[in-house]
C-alpha positions as CSV (number, residue, x, y, z in Angstrom):
1,X,-10.8,-16.1,10.5
2,X,-7.7,-14.2,11.6
3,X,-8.5,-12.0,14.7
4,X,-8.5,-8.3,13.9
5,X,-5.5,-6.3,14.9
6,X,-6.3,-3.8,17.6
7,X,-5.0,-0.3,17.2
8,X,-4.2,1.4,20.5
9,X,-3.6,5.2,20.5
10,X,-1.8,5.2,23.9
11,X,1.7,4.6,22.4
12,X,4.0,6.6,20.2
13,X,3.8,6.0,16.5
14,X,0.1,5.3,16.4
15,X,-2.4,7.0,14.1
16,X,-6.1,6.8,13.5
17,X,-8.4,8.2,10.8
18,X,-12.2,8.0,10.7
19,X,-14.3,9.0,7.7
20,X,-18.1,9.3,7.6
21,X,-20.7,10.6,5.3
22,X,-21.9,14.0,6.7
23,X,-24.6,15.9,4.9
24,X,-24.1,13.9,1.7
25,X,-20.3,14.2,1.6
26,X,-17.4,12.2,2.9
27,X,-15.7,14.0,5.8
28,X,-13.0,13.4,8.4
29,X,-14.8,13.0,11.7
30,X,-11.8,11.9,13.7
31,X,-8.0,12.0,13.1
32,X,-5.1,11.4,15.5
33,X,-1.4,10.8,15.2
34,X,1.4,10.5,17.7
35,X,5.1,11.1,16.9
36,X,6.9,10.0,14.8
37,X,3.7,9.5,12.7
38,X,1.8,12.4,11.1
39,X,-1.5,12.6,9.2
40,X,-2.0,15.3,6.6
41,X,-5.5,15.8,5.3
42,X,-5.4,18.3,2.4
43,X,-9.0,17.3,1.5
44,X,-11.0,16.7,4.6
45,X,-14.4,16.9,3.0
46,X,-15.9,16.3,-0.4
47,X,-16.7,13.5,-2.8
48,X,-13.7,11.8,-1.2
49,X,-11.3,12.5,1.7
50,X,-7.6,12.6,0.9
51,X,-5.1,11.8,3.6
52,X,-1.4,11.3,3.6
53,X,0.7,9.6,6.3
54,X,4.1,10.9,7.0
55,X,6.8,10.6,9.7
56,X,9.4,12.8,11.2
57,X,12.7,11.8,9.6
58,X,10.9,10.3,6.6
59,X,10.9,6.7,7.7
60,X,11.6,4.1,10.5
61,X,14.7,3.9,12.6
62,X,15.8,0.8,14.6
63,X,13.0,-0.2,17.0
64,X,10.2,1.9,15.5
65,X,6.8,0.2,15.5
66,X,4.1,2.3,13.8
67,X,0.4,1.5,13.5
68,X,-2.4,3.0,11.4
69,X,-6.1,2.4,12.0
70,X,-8.7,3.3,9.4
71,X,-12.4,3.3,9.7
72,X,-14.7,4.2,6.8
73,X,-18.4,4.5,7.6
74,X,-21.3,3.5,5.3
75,X,-21.0,5.1,1.9
76,X,-17.8,7.0,2.7
77,X,-14.9,7.3,0.2
78,X,-11.2,8.0,1.0
79,X,-7.8,8.0,-0.6
80,X,-4.9,7.3,1.8
81,X,-1.3,7.6,0.7
82,X,2.0,8.7,2.0
83,X,3.8,12.0,1.6
84,X,6.8,10.3,0.0
85,X,8.5,7.0,0.0
86,X,9.1,5.4,3.4
87,X,12.7,4.9,4.3
88,X,13.8,2.0,6.4
89,X,17.1,3.0,8.0
90,X,20.0,0.9,9.1
91,X,19.3,-1.4,12.1
92,X,22.7,-3.0,13.1
93,X,21.2,-4.1,16.4
94,X,18.4,-6.0,14.6
95,X,15.7,-4.4,16.8
96,X,12.1,-5.1,15.8
97,X,11.0,-2.5,13.3
98,X,7.8,-2.5,11.3
99,X,4.3,-1.2,10.6
100,X,0.7,-2.4,11.0
101,X,-2.4,-1.2,9.2
102,X,-5.9,-2.2,10.3
103,X,-8.8,-0.9,8.1
104,X,-12.5,-1.4,8.5
105,X,-14.6,-0.5,5.4
106,X,-18.4,-0.4,6.0
107,X,-21.3,-1.0,3.6
108,X,-21.0,0.9,0.3
109,X,-17.7,2.6,1.3
110,X,-14.6,2.7,-0.9
111,X,-11.0,3.0,0.2
112,X,-8.0,3.6,-2.1
113,X,-4.9,2.7,0.0
114,X,-1.9,3.7,-2.2
115,X,1.3,4.6,-0.3
116,X,4.5,5.4,-2.0
117,X,7.1,2.6,-2.1
118,X,9.1,1.3,0.8
119,X,12.8,1.9,0.5
120,X,14.8,-0.5,2.7
121,X,18.4,0.7,3.3
122,X,21.4,-1.6,3.6
123,X,21.5,-3.2,7.0
124,X,17.8,-2.5,7.7
125,X,15.1,-4.8,9.2
126,X,11.4,-4.4,8.5
127,X,8.1,-6.4,9.0
128,X,4.7,-5.1,7.8
129,X,1.3,-6.5,8.4
130,X,-1.9,-5.0,6.9
131,X,-5.5,-6.2,7.3
132,X,-8.6,-4.8,5.5
133,X,-12.0,-5.8,6.7
134,X,-14.8,-5.0,4.1
135,X,-18.5,-5.2,4.2
136,X,-20.0,-7.4,1.4
137,X,-20.6,-4.3,-0.8
138,X,-17.5,-2.3,0.1
139,X,-14.6,-1.6,-2.3
140,X,-10.9,-1.5,-2.0
141,X,-7.8,-0.6,-4.1
142,X,-4.6,-1.7,-2.3
143,X,-1.1,-0.8,-3.5
144,X,2.0,-2.3,-1.9
145,X,5.4,-1.8,-3.5
146,X,9.0,-1.6,-2.5
147,X,12.5,-0.9,-3.9
148,X,15.9,-2.6,-3.7
149,X,17.3,0.3,-1.6
150,X,19.5,3.3,-2.5
151,X,20.5,2.1,-6.0
152,X,22.2,5.4,-6.7
153,X,24.6,4.7,-3.8
154,X,25.3,1.2,-5.0
155,X,22.9,-0.5,-2.6
156,X,20.8,-3.3,-4.1
157,X,18.8,-5.7,-1.9
158,X,21.3,-5.4,1.0
159,X,18.8,-5.2,3.9
160,X,18.9,-7.8,6.7
161,X,15.2,-8.8,6.6
162,X,12.1,-7.6,4.8
163,X,8.6,-9.1,5.2
164,X,5.1,-8.0,4.1
165,X,1.8,-9.6,4.7
166,X,-1.6,-8.3,3.3
167,X,-4.9,-9.8,4.1
168,X,-8.4,-8.8,2.8
169,X,-11.6,-10.0,4.4
170,X,-15.1,-9.5,2.9
171,X,-18.0,-10.1,5.2
172,X,-15.7,-12.0,7.6
173,X,-14.3,-14.3,4.9
174,X,-10.7,-14.0,3.8
175,X,-10.6,-13.5,0.0
176,X,-7.0,-12.5,-0.4
177,X,-3.6,-13.3,1.3
178,X,-0.3,-12.1,0.0
179,X,2.8,-12.9,2.1
180,X,6.4,-12.1,1.1
181,X,9.6,-12.7,3.0
182,X,13.1,-11.7,1.8
183,X,16.1,-12.6,3.8
184,X,19.7,-13.0,2.7
185,X,20.0,-16.0,5.0
186,X,18.0,-17.9,2.3
187,X,20.5,-17.0,-0.4
188,X,21.5,-13.9,-2.3
189,X,18.5,-11.6,-2.8
190,X,19.8,-10.4,-6.2
191,X,20.2,-13.9,-7.7
192,X,18.7,-14.7,-11.0
193,X,15.8,-16.7,-9.5
194,X,14.9,-14.1,-6.8
195,X,15.0,-10.4,-7.6
196,X,17.5,-10.7,-10.5
197,X,17.9,-7.4,-12.5
198,X,14.8,-5.8,-11.0
199,X,15.0,-3.0,-8.5
200,X,11.3,-2.5,-7.7
201,X,8.4,-5.0,-7.1
202,X,4.8,-4.0,-6.8
203,X,1.3,-5.4,-6.2
204,X,-2.1,-3.8,-6.8
205,X,-5.4,-5.4,-5.7
206,X,-8.7,-3.9,-7.1
207,X,-11.9,-5.4,-5.6
208,X,-15.5,-4.4,-4.9
209,X,-18.5,-3.1,-6.9
210,X,-17.3,0.5,-7.1
211,X,-14.1,-0.6,-8.9
212,X,-15.5,-3.5,-10.9
213,X,-15.2,-1.8,-14.3
214,X,-11.7,-0.6,-13.5
215,X,-10.7,-4.2,-12.6
216,X,-12.1,-5.5,-15.8
217,X,-10.2,-2.9,-17.9
218,X,-7.0,-3.7,-16.0
219,X,-7.2,-7.4,-16.9
220,X,-8.0,-6.6,-20.5
221,X,-5.1,-4.1,-20.8
222,X,-2.5,-6.5,-19.4
223,X,-3.7,-9.4,-21.5
224,X,-3.0,-7.3,-24.6
225,X,0.6,-6.4,-23.6
226,X,3.3,-8.3,-25.5
227,X,5.9,-10.3,-23.5
228,X,9.5,-9.3,-24.5
229,X,12.7,-11.0,-23.5
230,X,14.5,-9.1,-20.8
231,X,11.9,-6.3,-20.8
232,X,12.7,-3.5,-18.2
233,X,9.1,-3.8,-16.9
234,X,7.1,-7.0,-16.5
235,X,3.4,-7.2,-15.6
236,X,1.0,-10.0,-14.9
237,X,-2.7,-9.8,-13.9
238,X,-5.2,-12.4,-12.7
239,X,-8.8,-12.2,-11.5
240,X,-9.4,-12.3,-7.7
241,X,-13.1,-12.8,-7.0
242,X,-14.9,-10.0,-8.8
243,X,-11.7,-7.9,-9.0
244,X,-8.2,-8.1,-10.3
245,X,-4.6,-8.5,-9.0
246,X,-1.7,-6.8,-10.8
247,X,1.9,-7.7,-10.1
248,X,4.8,-5.6,-11.5
249,X,8.5,-6.0,-11.6
250,X,10.7,-3.2,-12.9
251,X,14.3,-2.2,-13.3
252,X,13.4,1.4,-12.2
253,X,11.0,2.4,-9.5
254,X,9.9,5.4,-11.5
255,X,8.7,3.1,-14.3
256,X,6.8,0.9,-11.9
257,X,5.2,4.0,-10.4
258,X,4.0,5.3,-13.8
259,X,2.6,1.8,-14.6
260,X,0.7,1.7,-11.4
261,X,-0.8,5.1,-11.9
262,X,-1.7,4.3,-15.5
263,X,-3.7,1.3,-14.4
264,X,-5.4,3.3,-11.7
265,X,-6.3,6.3,-13.8
266,X,-10.0,5.2,-13.6
267,X,-9.9,6.3,-9.9
268,X,-10.1,10.0,-10.8
269,X,-13.8,9.7,-11.4
270,X,-14.5,8.2,-8.0
271,X,-12.1,10.5,-6.1
272,X,-13.0,13.7,-7.9
273,X,-9.5,14.3,-9.1
274,X,-6.2,12.5,-9.8
275,X,-4.4,12.2,-6.4
276,X,-1.0,11.9,-8.1
277,X,-1.3,14.7,-10.6
278,X,0.1,17.5,-8.4
279,X,1.8,15.6,-5.7
280,X,5.4,16.6,-6.5
């Protein structure tokens, strides 16, 4: 088993959110963030807690190392997203820059972790590591997606380094590992056998008893979709334990976002509303 990542609140760029069941409802019992990170909680109590992470400047500059710690007590439910896409700014000095998430989800609790996409600018460097530790009957929806950069400015896959690693543990056993590394030192990132014509890549993991029906519907829906040559959006899905894994590649990030939200429409019932309906 990989040792849990410890989240210290003594340094800048660290944040922590704790959600517990209080008088029959999920409620924020502790929240902390230090600059440049911010935590916004427009729904701090109810059927589910909604919280959005943000940062001054809208992203990470050279040398930024941000960390987010999440703790959901027994039976609690929370949606955690971001206020907007996270920009990874130029880093000509190649200073370490990245983010760490460490989440603990106790018995019967449910976490929907669905940030907006990462947008790595030309010349940027970014490394992300995220760990989710679930009790045997806890549930998780994990969304991780990123774009090719500022396509409207002519940037496509021009960052210096990008790496993302997601691990999910259930009752101490790792059930899921997804590790990605993109570096132009290994060859052109936009070559036909790497990112090709696509400008956005996404991954969605749905697991746990609270989301079992949604996972089954996702698998069924993707299995019915036809495969068209040079389609602007390509999806694949596979079972992971009692859940499902969805992978998406799209020529436009907006199309990928709509597809992700379509497959996660079942969450409105658990969360009490659609967290994306009035975001923008």
